[in-house]
C-alpha positions as a Python dict, from the first residue, in 0.01 Angstrom:
ca = {
    (1, 'M'): (0, 0, 0),
    (2, 'R'): (-198, 13, 331),
    (3, 'Y'): (37, 280, 471),
    (4, 'L'): (20, 477, 147),
    (5, 'K'): (-361, 484, 170),
    (6, 'K'): (-355, 602, 533),
    (7, 'L'): (-104, 877, 459),
    (8, 'T'): (-302, 986, 153),
    (9, 'V'): (-621, 1014, 357),
    (10, 'L'): (-433, 1213, 621),
    (11, 'L'): (-297, 1447, 357),
    (12, 'L'): (-639, 1500, 202),
    (13, 'T'): (-791, 1599, 537),
    (14, 'V'): (-567, 1906, 547),
    (15, 'L'): (-630, 2018, 188),
    (16, 'L'): (-862, 2316, 137),
    (17, 'L'): (-1099, 2269, -154),
    (18, 'L'): (-1114, 2604, -329),
    (19, 'S'): (-1322, 2671, -638),
    (20, 'G'): (-1149, 2689, -974),
    (21, 'C'): (-1145, 2551, -1324),
    (22, 'A'): (-904, 2455, -1600),
    (23, 'K'): (-702, 2750, -1727),
    (24, 'R'): (-492, 2817, -2036),
    (25, 'S'): (-221, 3067, -2118),
    (26, 'E'): (-219, 3277, -2430),
    (27, 'P'): (-85, 3076, -2724),
    (28, 'E'): (274, 3132, -2835),
    (29, 'V'): (275, 3114, -3214),
    (30, 'F'): (537, 3163, -3484),
    (31, 'S'): (562, 3066, -3849),
    (32, 'S'): (801, 3101, -4139),
    (33, 'S'): (879, 2943, -4475),
    (34, 'G'): (1178, 2918, -4706),
    (35, 'D'): (1312, 2764, -5022),
    (36, 'S'): (1427, 2447, -4844),
    (37, 'W'): (1445, 2278, -4505),
    (38, 'T'): (1749, 2312, -4280),
    (39, 'V'): (1798, 2004, -4065),
    (40, 'G'): (2069, 1887, -3828),
    (41, 'F'): (2111, 1574, -3615),
    (42, 'G'): (2304, 1507, -3296),
    (43, 'R'): (2328, 1220, -3050),
    (44, 'A'): (2499, 1152, -2716),
    (45, 'E'): (2509, 849, -2488),
    (46, 'I'): (2392, 870, -2128),
    (47, 'T'): (2675, 652, -2009),
    (48, 'V'): (2620, 436, -1700),
    (49, 'T'): (2903, 241, -1535),
    (50, 'D'): (2849, -78, -1336),
    (51, 'D'): (2895, 110, -1010),
    (52, 'E'): (2649, 382, -1115),
    (53, 'R'): (2396, 121, -1226),
    (54, 'K'): (2361, -4, -868),
    (55, 'G'): (2218, 332, -764),
    (56, 'L'): (1939, 324, -1024),
    (57, 'Y'): (1591, 174, -1031),
    (58, 'I'): (1429, 29, -1343),
    (59, 'A'): (1117, 220, -1447),
    (60, 'G'): (792, 91, -1585),
    (61, 'Y'): (684, -212, -1389),
    (62, 'N'): (810, -295, -1041),
    (63, 'Q'): (902, -73, -749),
    (64, 'G'): (1247, -98, -593),
    (65, 'W'): (1415, -308, -864),
    (66, 'H'): (1783, -232, -922),
    (67, 'P'): (1910, -325, -1270),
    (68, 'T'): (2136, -629, -1269),
    (69, 'G'): (2317, -542, -1590),
    (70, 'L'): (2338, -325, -1899),
    (71, 'Y'): (2216, -441, -2240),
    (72, 'D'): (2280, -109, -2415),
    (73, 'Q'): (2338, 252, -2315),
    (74, 'S'): (2050, 497, -2323),
    (75, 'T'): (2092, 791, -2559),
    (76, 'A'): (1966, 1142, -2615),
    (77, 'W'): (1934, 1281, -2965),
    (78, 'A'): (1830, 1608, -3118),
    (79, 'V'): (1688, 1711, -3455),
    (80, 'W'): (1703, 2075, -3566),
    (81, 'L'): (1413, 2164, -3801),
    (82, 'Q'): (1413, 2502, -3973),
    (83, 'A'): (1216, 2662, -4256),
    (84, 'G'): (1296, 3024, -4322),
    (85, 'E'): (1389, 3220, -4011),
    (86, 'E'): (1214, 3004, -3751),
    (87, 'S'): (1328, 2671, -3607),
    (88, 'T'): (1249, 2405, -3351),
    (89, 'L'): (1467, 2156, -3167),
    (90, 'L'): (1320, 1812, -3110),
    (91, 'I'): (1512, 1638, -2831),
    (92, 'G'): (1439, 1272, -2758),
    (93, 'V'): (1555, 1056, -2469),
    (94, 'D'): (1556, 678, -2416),
    (95, 'C'): (1361, 676, -2090),
    (96, 'V'): (1014, 619, -1951),
    (97, 'A'): (921, 989, -1932),
    (98, 'L'): (1040, 1331, -1821),
    (99, 'S'): (862, 1579, -1598),
    (100, 'S'): (812, 1942, -1692),
    (101, 'A'): (1082, 2042, -1441),
    (102, 'H'): (1355, 1855, -1631),
    (103, 'V'): (1217, 1976, -1965),
    (104, 'E'): (1258, 2333, -1844),
    (105, 'M'): (1611, 2255, -1727),
    (106, 'I'): (1700, 2126, -2074),
    (107, 'R'): (1545, 2435, -2233),
    (108, 'E'): (1743, 2666, -2009),
    (109, 'R'): (2071, 2492, -2091),
    (110, 'T'): (2006, 2495, -2467),
    (111, 'A'): (1895, 2859, -2478),
    (112, 'H'): (2234, 2963, -2621),
    (113, 'L'): (2152, 2771, -2940),
    (114, 'K'): (1886, 3031, -3026),
    (115, 'S'): (1621, 2788, -3146),
    (116, 'S'): (1272, 2938, -3170),
    (117, 'S'): (1144, 2649, -2957),
    (118, 'V'): (1268, 2337, -2779),
    (119, 'N'): (1049, 2029, -2742),
    (120, 'V'): (1163, 1733, -2533),
    (121, 'Y'): (1007, 1387, -2538),
    (122, 'A'): (1072, 1033, -2414),
    (123, 'T'): (1057, 701, -2600),
    (124, 'H'): (877, 551, -2297),
    (125, 'S'): (1121, 262, -2259),
    (126, 'H'): (1022, 33, -1973),
    (127, 'A'): (1380, -91, -1942),
    (128, 'G'): (1545, 241, -1863),
    (129, 'A'): (1633, 415, -1538),
    (130, 'D'): (1355, 574, -1334),
    (131, 'T'): (1341, 935, -1453),
    (132, 'L'): (1014, 1030, -1281),
    (133, 'G'): (1084, 900, -930),
    (134, 'L'): (784, 663, -921),
    (135, 'W'): (967, 328, -919),
    (136, 'G'): (1182, 353, -610),
    (137, 'P'): (1085, 171, -290),
    (138, 'L'): (759, 286, -129),
    (139, 'M'): (777, 656, -38),
    (140, 'V'): (1129, 687, -187),
    (141, 'D'): (1212, 903, -490),
    (142, 'G'): (1347, 663, -752),
    (143, 'K'): (1532, 930, -950),
    (144, 'N'): (1911, 937, -922),
    (145, 'D'): (2040, 1296, -921),
    (146, 'A'): (2373, 1208, -1083),
    (147, 'F'): (2202, 1015, -1362),
    (148, 'M'): (1953, 1295, -1424),
    (149, 'E'): (2243, 1540, -1454),
    (150, 'K'): (2407, 1311, -1710),
    (151, 'L'): (2077, 1293, -1897),
    (152, 'V'): (2047, 1670, -1919),
    (153, 'D'): (2414, 1699, -2023),
    (154, 'A'): (2355, 1445, -2303),
    (155, 'C'): (2053, 1640, -2427),
    (156, 'V'): (2258, 1959, -2442),
    (157, 'L'): (2547, 1789, -2621),
    (158, 'A'): (2311, 1628, -2875),
    (159, 'A'): (2145, 1965, -2939),
    (160, 'E'): (2481, 2137, -2991),
    (161, 'D'): (2584, 1865, -3236),
    (162, 'A'): (2255, 1904, -3423),
    (163, 'V'): (2324, 2275, -3467),
    (164, 'A'): (2675, 2202, -3596),
    (165, 'D'): (2533, 1942, -3838),
    (166, 'R'): (2275, 2172, -4007),
    (167, 'R'): (2237, 2137, -4382),
    (168, 'E'): (1977, 2229, -4641),
    (169, 'G'): (1765, 1974, -4820),
    (170, 'E'): (1424, 1817, -4871),
    (171, 'L'): (1185, 1677, -4610),
    (172, 'R'): (966, 1384, -4708),
    (173, 'F'): (687, 1188, -4538),
    (174, 'G'): (602, 821, -4582),
    (175, 'T'): (408, 547, -4408),
    (176, 'A'): (455, 171, -4385),
    (177, 'E'): (132, -23, -4342),
    (178, 'G'): (168, -230, -4026),
    (179, 'E'): (9, -562, -3935),
    (180, 'I'): (-286, -520, -3703),
    (181, 'E'): (-205, -857, -3544),
    (182, 'F'): (139, -732, -3437),
    (183, 'L'): (-15, -493, -3182),
    (184, 'R'): (-247, -556, -2892),
    (185, 'D'): (-471, -324, -2697),
    (186, 'S'): (-491, -459, -2343),
    (187, 'R'): (-828, -292, -2295),
    (188, 'D'): (-1137, -285, -2517),
    (189, 'P'): (-1228, -127, -2748),
    (190, 'Q'): (-944, -236, -2976),
    (191, 'A'): (-836, 101, -3118),
    (192, 'F'): (-485, 189, -3234),
    (193, 'D'): (-277, 297, -3533),
    (194, 'P'): (-83, -7, -3663),
    (195, 'D'): (129, 191, -3911),
    (196, 'L'): (487, 315, -3886),
    (197, 'H'): (530, 677, -3997),
    (198, 'Q'): (854, 825, -4127),
    (199, 'L'): (986, 1177, -4167),
    (200, 'R'): (1296, 1163, -4389),
    (201, 'F'): (1540, 1445, -4454),
    (202, 'V'): (1740, 1423, -4776),
    (203, 'P'): (2030, 1672, -4768),
    (204, 'E'): (2139, 1850, -5084),
    (205, 'D'): (2504, 1761, -5025),
    (206, 'G'): (2433, 1388, -5062),
    (207, 'E'): (2566, 1305, -4715),
    (208, 'A'): (2384, 1100, -4449),
    (209, 'G'): (2022, 1200, -4398),
    (210, 'V'): (1791, 1192, -4098),
    (211, 'R'): (1487, 971, -4031),
    (212, 'L'): (1226, 1020, -3759),
    (213, 'Y'): (992, 729, -3685),
    (214, 'I'): (655, 757, -3509),
    (215, 'Y'): (493, 436, -3387),
    (216, 'G'): (205, 387, -3144),
    (217, 'A'): (323, 119, -2901),
    (218, 'H'): (478, 101, -2555),
    (219, 'A'): (850, 30, -2571),
    (220, 'E'): (830, -276, -2347),
    (221, 'S'): (912, -577, -2562),
    (222, 'L'): (1128, -705, -2273),
    (223, 'R'): (822, -721, -2047),
    (224, 'G'): (801, -702, -1669),
    (225, 'D'): (1055, -960, -1554),
    (226, 'N'): (1345, -778, -1720),
    (227, 'M'): (1620, -643, -1493),
    (228, 'M'): (1864, -518, -1760),
    (229, 'L'): (1890, -155, -1871),
    (230, 'S'): (1799, -119, -2238),
    (231, 'R'): (1661, 121, -2498),
    (232, 'D'): (1414, -157, -2587),
    (233, 'F'): (1289, -185, -2947),
    (234, 'P'): (1340, 184, -3046),
    (235, 'G'): (1715, 123, -3014),
    (236, 'V'): (1712, -188, -3233),
    (237, 'L'): (1493, -18, -3494),
    (238, 'C'): (1714, 289, -3522),
    (239, 'D'): (2040, 89, -3522),
    (240, 'L'): (1921, -139, -3803),
    (241, 'V'): (1793, 148, -4018),
    (242, 'E'): (2122, 336, -3977),
    (243, 'K'): (2322, 24, -4063),
    (244, 'E'): (2115, -40, -4375),
    (245, 'T'): (2077, 317, -4508),
    (246, 'G'): (2354, 525, -4351),
    (247, 'D'): (2096, 776, -4231),
    (248, 'R'): (2076, 875, -3864),
    (249, 'A'): (1747, 764, -3706),
    (250, 'A'): (1536, 854, -3405),
    (251, 'F'): (1212, 721, -3255),
    (252, 'M'): (899, 903, -3132),
    (253, 'P'): (608, 730, -2951),
    (254, 'G'): (257, 785, -3084),
    (255, 'A'): (-82, 746, -2913),
    (256, 'I'): (-5, 453, -2683),
    (257, 'G'): (-264, 477, -2406),
    (258, 'G'): (-500, 197, -2353),
    (259, 'L'): (-248, 8, -2323),
    (260, 'I'): (-101, -43, -2671),
    (261, 'M'): (196, -279, -2696),
    (262, 'T'): (363, -518, -2938),
    (263, 'Q'): (287, -889, -2929),
    (264, 'V'): (541, -1141, -2805),
    (265, 'I'): (684, -1294, -3123),
    (266, 'A'): (995, -1470, -2985),
    (267, 'E'): (1131, -1618, -2665),
    (268, 'P'): (1321, -1548, -2441),
    (269, 'A'): (1282, -1175, -2369),
    (270, 'F'): (1592, -1047, -2551),
    (271, 'A'): (1507, -1257, -2855),
    (272, 'N'): (1168, -1087, -2851),
    (273, 'L'): (1335, -746, -2822),
    (274, 'N'): (1555, -809, -3125),
    (275, 'R'): (1283, -968, -3335),
    (276, 'T'): (1045, -680, -3254),
    (277, 'G'): (1306, -423, -3356),
    (278, 'Q'): (1383, -619, -3673),
    (279, 'K'): (1016, -632, -3768),
    (280, 'L'): (980, -257, -3726),
    (281, 'A'): (1299, -204, -3927),
    (282, 'E'): (1144, -415, -4203),
    (283, 'Y'): (844, -183, -4196),
    (284, 'A'): (1072, 120, -4216),
    (285, 'L'): (1280, -12, -4504),
    (286, 'S'): (968, -106, -4699),
    (287, 'I'): (865, 257, -4746),
    (288, 'D'): (899, 333, -5117),
    (289, 'P'): (1070, 669, -5182),
    (290, 'E'): (850, 704, -5490),
    (291, 'E'): (543, 704, -5267),
    (292, 'E'): (674, 957, -5016),
    (293, 'T'): (516, 1302, -4999),
    (294, 'V'): (742, 1605, -5026),
    (295, 'I'): (678, 1841, -4734),
    (296, 'E'): (684, 2206, -4830),
    (297, 'P'): (936, 2409, -4625),
    (298, 'E'): (682, 2579, -4402),
    (299, 'L'): (706, 2561, -4022),
    (300, 'V'): (422, 2673, -3795),
    (301, 'H'): (454, 2634, -3419),
    (302, 'G'): (197, 2685, -3145),
    (303, 'R'): (247, 2627, -2773),
    (304, 'M'): (9, 2672, -2482),
    (305, 'E'): (25, 2605, -2110),
    (306, 'F'): (-285, 2473, -1936),
    (307, 'S'): (-406, 2345, -1601),
    (308, 'V'): (-595, 2022, -1541),
    (309, 'P'): (-782, 1925, -1221),
    (310, 'L'): (-580, 1680, -1013),
    (311, 'D'): (-818, 1412, -887),
    (312, 'N'): (-562, 1133, -843),
    (313, 'T'): (-490, 1116, -471),
    (314, 'G'): (-181, 904, -534),
    (315, 'F'): (-29, 1175, -755),
    (316, 'M'): (-103, 1431, -483),
    (317, 'F'): (78, 1213, -232),
    (318, 'Y'): (385, 1197, -458),
    (319, 'K'): (374, 1577, -478),
    (320, 'F'): (356, 1592, -98),
    (321, 'L'): (670, 1374, -77),
    (322, 'G'): (856, 1595, -326),
    (323, 'I'): (869, 1321, -593),
    (324, 'L'): (625, 1481, -835),
    (325, 'D'): (805, 1802, -937),
    (326, 'K'): (523, 1976, -1122),
    (327, 'K'): (372, 2322, -1090),
    (328, 'V'): (42, 2306, -898),
    (329, 'E'): (-218, 2554, -783),
    (330, 'R'): (-533, 2545, -572),
    (331, 'A'): (-840, 2449, -775),
    (332, 'E'): (-1167, 2260, -759),
    (333, 'S'): (-1082, 1889, -775),
    (334, 'A'): (-1077, 1580, -554),
    (335, 'T'): (-743, 1692, -406),
    (336, 'G'): (-806, 2066, -413),
    (337, 'Y'): (-531, 2121, -670),
    (338, 'A'): (-466, 2139, -1042),
    (339, 'L'): (-149, 2055, -1233),
    (340, 'W'): (0, 2281, -1497),
    (341, 'S'): (134, 2130, -1816),
    (342, 'E'): (170, 2227, -2182),
    (343, 'M'): (92, 2123, -2538),
    (344, 'T'): (260, 2205, -2867),
    (345, 'V'): (133, 2181, -3224),
    (346, 'L'): (384, 2170, -3507),
    (347, 'R'): (269, 2211, -3865),
    (348, 'L'): (524, 2100, -4122),
    (349, 'G'): (374, 2187, -4457),
    (350, 'E'): (48, 1986, -4469),
    (351, 'L'): (157, 1756, -4183),
    (352, 'T'): (40, 1834, -3828),
    (353, 'L'): (215, 1696, -3518),
    (354, 'A'): (30, 1715, -3186),
    (355, 'L'): (284, 1694, -2903),
    (356, 'I'): (80, 1553, -2614),
    (357, 'P'): (216, 1549, -2254),
    (358, 'G'): (110, 1195, -2172),
    (359, 'E'): (-22, 863, -2297),
    (360, 'I'): (-342, 943, -2481),
    (361, 'F'): (-590, 667, -2569),
    (362, 'P'): (-608, 632, -2951),
    (363, 'E'): (-990, 642, -2940),
    (364, 'L'): (-961, 1006, -2828),
    (365, 'V'): (-760, 1079, -3143),
    (366, 'W'): (-927, 870, -3415),
    (367, 'G'): (-1241, 726, -3255),
    (368, 'G'): (-1368, 384, -3149),
    (369, 'A'): (-1480, 452, -2791),
    (370, 'R'): (-1728, 214, -2633),
    (371, 'E'): (-2094, 324, -2639),
    (372, 'P'): (-2292, 401, -2435),
    (373, 'G'): (-2037, 550, -2201),
    (374, 'L'): (-2012, 663, -1841),
    (375, 'A'): (-1976, 1025, -1955),
    (376, 'E'): (-1953, 1222, -2276),
    (377, 'D'): (-1619, 1219, -2457),
    (378, 'P'): (-1469, 1537, -2606),
    (379, 'P'): (-1446, 1587, -2984),
    (380, 'L'): (-1188, 1365, -3156),
    (381, 'L'): (-852, 1529, -3220),
    (382, 'C'): (-869, 1419, -3586),
    (383, 'D'): (-1205, 1595, -3626),
    (384, 'I'): (-1068, 1912, -3468),
    (385, 'A'): (-768, 1900, -3701),
    (386, 'E'): (-991, 1849, -4004),
    (387, 'E'): (-1211, 2140, -3900),
    (388, 'Y'): (-909, 2369, -3923),
    (389, 'G'): (-797, 2232, -4260),
    (390, 'A'): (-504, 2027, -4134),
    (391, 'G'): (-365, 1754, -4353),
    (392, 'K'): (-228, 1437, -4197),
    (393, 'L'): (-245, 1439, -3814),
    (394, 'L'): (15, 1252, -3611),
    (395, 'V'): (42, 1231, -3234),
    (396, 'V'): (371, 1237, -3045),
    (397, 'G'): (319, 1123, -2687),
    (398, 'L'): (525, 1179, -2371),
    (399, 'A'): (618, 1526, -2501),
    (400, 'N'): (735, 1806, -2271),
    (401, 'D'): (573, 1644, -1964),
    (402, 'E'): (400, 1329, -1839),
    (403, 'L'): (41, 1348, -1716),
    (404, 'G'): (2, 970, -1726),
    (405, 'Y'): (-282, 801, -1913),
    (406, 'I'): (-534, 1028, -2085),
    (407, 'V'): (-848, 814, -2060),
    (408, 'P'): (-1183, 868, -2238),
    (409, 'P'): (-1441, 995, -1984),
    (410, 'S'): (-1688, 745, -2136),
    (411, 'D'): (-1475, 461, -1998),
    (412, 'F'): (-1323, 622, -1685),
    (413, 'L'): (-1387, 409, -1378),
    (414, 'V'): (-1217, 411, -1037),
    (415, 'N'): (-1243, 198, -726),
    (416, 'E'): (-1505, 352, -495),
    (417, 'T'): (-1330, 232, -179),
    (418, 'A'): (-977, 346, -268),
    (419, 'P'): (-1001, 574, -574),
    (420, 'Y'): (-680, 579, -784),
    (421, 'L'): (-501, 354, -533),
    (422, 'D'): (-670, 22, -611),
    (423, 'R'): (-768, -81, -962),
    (424, 'I'): (-1111, -216, -1049),
    (425, 'E'): (-1279, -435, -1310),
    (426, 'D'): (-1594, -322, -1490),
    (427, 'Q'): (-1904, -520, -1586),
    (428, 'Y'): (-1726, -651, -1896),
    (429, 'G'): (-1431, -785, -1696),
    (430, 'E'): (-1203, -504, -1820),
    (431, 'D'): (-920, -404, -1583),
    (432, 'H'): (-918, -27, -1533),
    (433, 'Y'): (-551, -8, -1437),
    (434, 'E'): (-485, 305, -1645),
    (435, 'E'): (-700, 524, -1420),
    (436, 'T'): (-460, 463, -1130),
    (437, 'N'): (-195, 640, -1340),
    (438, 'S'): (-416, 920, -1469),
    (439, 'V'): (-458, 1276, -1345),
    (440, 'G'): (-836, 1237, -1361),
    (441, 'P'): (-1139, 1214, -1591),
    (442, 'E'): (-1128, 1580, -1697),
    (443, 'C'): (-781, 1548, -1848),
    (444, 'A'): (-913, 1425, -2186),
    (445, 'V'): (-1151, 1719, -2211),
    (446, 'V'): (-879, 1971, -2126),
    (447, 'I'): (-645, 1813, -2384),
    (448, 'A'): (-910, 1838, -2658),
    (449, 'E'): (-996, 2198, -2565),
    (450, 'T'): (-630, 2298, -2563),
    (451, 'F'): (-568, 2126, -2898),
    (452, 'E'): (-864, 2311, -3048),
    (453, 'A'): (-736, 2645, -2914),
    (454, 'L'): (-390, 2576, -3059),
    (455, 'M'): (-528, 2471, -3399),
    (456, 'R'): (-729, 2792, -3409),
    (457, 'A'): (-423, 2997, -3313),
    (458, 'V'): (-184, 2842, -3570),
    (459, 'N'): (-442, 2888, -3846),
    (460, 'E'): (-526, 3253, -3781),
}
């Protein structure tokens, strides 16, 4: 860490601090409706052999850890959603996160499928291969080029299978009330969504349907000592639901910043993994079809690119080493640069999905921030959604990019001696680890402003 600090300081001395501010592109909006939904599902394994495993690093906790074995193969899956003439492809991957560069690669290689939009997200498994490059040895890119190529190939294959699988039918929404005690927020205030949300497609032909699950917790039931590759609890959840119902299932992470995770409910680690997945499957199977809401076949899509000031000197160092493959430009910030990213809003009937490129703190979505704060927080995403007449708002995190933790400005605190490199405790004894993996304090404001601009655009 001492060498990293010295090199970071050296890098910063050669940066020119030019004036600038957060920017946004013009919104890209489309909408259409029909008599029914058209949905397709596809899935492909990202197969890793024992020899290939030795060239990978496990993401999420420790730097430089090679996996010692394989518990289950990571997968990519795709869901085609269409109402009327317009469509979107939702592509999910069992991994910690994907940068915008790999998202664009997947979009380019699925362009022949003629979807109106392609959105790519990660389950945020902390037992998968390093797909960002941050968990290799110090100053070494932890991504494996051959594995990343396999990952992209699997995404393309899953998307092609989803197109081939398209059928007409009904889309329904339901929620299972979760136990508050099953989740923990590692940092006060205790704010999170304990419920499991389900989107369920029921095809007219009576064949196997599709289920999408959104749940706000880090996929790290195996915890930090694990050295086996695994999908973690999203894999167990989806496998059990498919076995019980015959429907194909996929997982989407919700608002997980803060840091929201499941409690340990069994020992050892793999017993905890299986019991956690079983508990979530019990939630899923408890959703009463009679209480589900039918989603009208109306699809509205809005996408916008935006820049956010890059204050994290560690992130800038990764960019300098070629590990952080994001688009940057000169701007006013602690590093003299800003990162470009994107946000998408999907409206499915009365349901609104905010696809956020990072791990947003739930108190920025639904409230609960500590008062008085260090700075003023932006408007809540739920209040913005309500202002524009949205129905139910759900957040999908780690979507189309990874900006790290999106922390409330009212609780954003960094180490004065080594900002973003060393963590710090506040007056309440709270560990402000998340700031070390955040772009900076302005990120939350930019996210709220971009969400408001998109909500305005999709409702015009």
